[in-house]
Residue, then its C-alpha position, 0 to 999 in steps of 0.5 A: m787830879m786828872k793831870i796826876l791820873f794821866c801821868l800815872l797812866l803814862a807811867w804804866v805803859p810798858s817800857n818795851a812798847n816799840q822798843y827792844q834791847n839786845p840780846i833778842a834771844p839767849s843761847s842762839p848762835d848763827p842766827w837767821m831772821q825773817y819778817y813775814n806776814g806780821f811775825y819775826y821768825l828766828i832760827a839758830t844753831s842748836w847742836g842737836s837733832s832738831v830745828g826750832i824757830r822762835k816766832a813773835s810779832t815784835l822784835d823784843g818779844l822773841k826773847s820771851v817765846d820758846n823755840t817750837s820744833v819744826y823739823s827733826f832728822d837722823g843725825h846730830s850737831l845741827w849748825a847754821p840753819e836758815i829758811h828761804l822762800v822759793d817759789g811759794k815754799w820755805y826751804l830749810f838749809y842746815s849743816a849736820c852730822a850723820s848719826d854714825t859719826d863722832p860729835a867731837n869730830w866737827g869734820c863730819h858736817r855736811n849740808h842738807v835741805a828740807e822742804s815746808a808743807s806750805d808757805d808757813p815758815m813754821g812748817p812742818y818740814t820734811f827732808k828733801a835732799d843732801l847737798i853734798d858734792p860727790n867730787d869732794e869729801n871735805m867738810e861743808l857747812d853754813p849753807s845759804y841761798i843766793f839769786i844772781n841774774g835770775e839764776q839760783y846758787l847755793m853758797g857755803s863754807y868748806n875746809i881744804n888744806g887747813l883753810a876754811n873757804l867760801f864756795i858757790r854752786p849752781m842750782a836748778n832749785p833749792y834741792t837740785p845742784t847742776g854742777a860742782k862747787r867753785m871757790l868763792s873766797t879764801p882768806t887773804y887778809d890778816w884780819e881773816k886769819e886771827g885764831e884760825t884762817i877762815n871764811e865762812g857763813p856767807e849771806p846774800l845782801y841785795h841793794d839798788g841792783r847790786i849783789f853783796v855777800v857778807y861773810s864771817a872771818s877768823s876763828c869763832s872761838g876768839a873775840n876777833y870773829k868779824l864780818g867781811l864783804l864781797e861784791f859781784v862785779g862781773t858776769d860769771p858768779l862761778d868765777s871768783t875773779h868776778w867778785q870784789k873783796y873789800p879790804t877792811p872788816l865790815f863789823q867787828r868787836s867793840e871794847e866800849n860796848h863789851v861785845y866780842g866776836p860778832g858774826h855769822n849774820g843774817f838780814f831782815k826788813s822792817p815790817d814796813g819794808t823801809e829799813d834794813w836790819l842785821v841779825y848776828h851773834a856775839n859774846d858779852v865777854n872775850t872768853e866765852g868762845c864758840t859755844m852756845a853762850r853766844s846770843s842773838r842780837a839785832q840792829k838797824f844799818t844804813w848805806s854809804d853814799d857809795g852804796i856800801p852797807v854801813f853796820g857801825i859798831p855792835e850795840a851794847t846789851g841792856v840799852t833800849y833802842e827803837s824797834p823796826s819801823g812799822e812794828n805794832 
């Protein structure tokens, strides 16, 4: 009798304890994730005029919590928000359009930054600065922040002559540029030109003293949206020749797992700090395109013997995996 009761108790334990399944959040393209002080914080594109954050103590718990609005602005078409902790405060970087611009014209997007009231990722946030290059009227989007040799830089994407390129710009702090943007990368390989000729969504990745930028390539409206890799190999971050572009994609569609257009990623550490994790969006079918149908997914990644990130293939949805190490 006791043995039967014990087995029944084991069977009652929730199946998602220390486990998760993808997707971790629906309708959440361009995701950015942080694990901070016992909680995961997930932020993503909304196409609206406010920024919401999902907060949960477990990775799997993110799918069952609502977005909490932490910031609103006078404008529309919010894209690619990210939060970065700098000097004890969180800074919210985002792309959006001014209120008097046409939502159908994506070229209205420009980069901006808001500042938190404290070290709480949930804010509240207040507008801090526009991050628009006065010498360039072209569309700018996908702002992110990187530290190189003790200096701070803004990264992003901009359109010129029909190409979407990556840029890097020197900063004194998250809201004060100290110079004009410089090109970081332009599409050169065939796999960066599927559907459209695009480099966008640059994200910093640090490992063993090396500095990488993972970026998205090709059109987000197609199934072949994917991730590429740059590495800083010189002395001047503002000189594109001091960056090495790797010749093959880092992460791309999986027909076997029915994952299409994986891209626009972020990175986070496991709760105990021992594992590296990737967060990204993707579609379940190859016809959903660049819409709010894209969901956020997460998976652990490793490093090659040569010190290069190894993302593997996108995990299938509905499959149970082990949660990040140290998760309660």
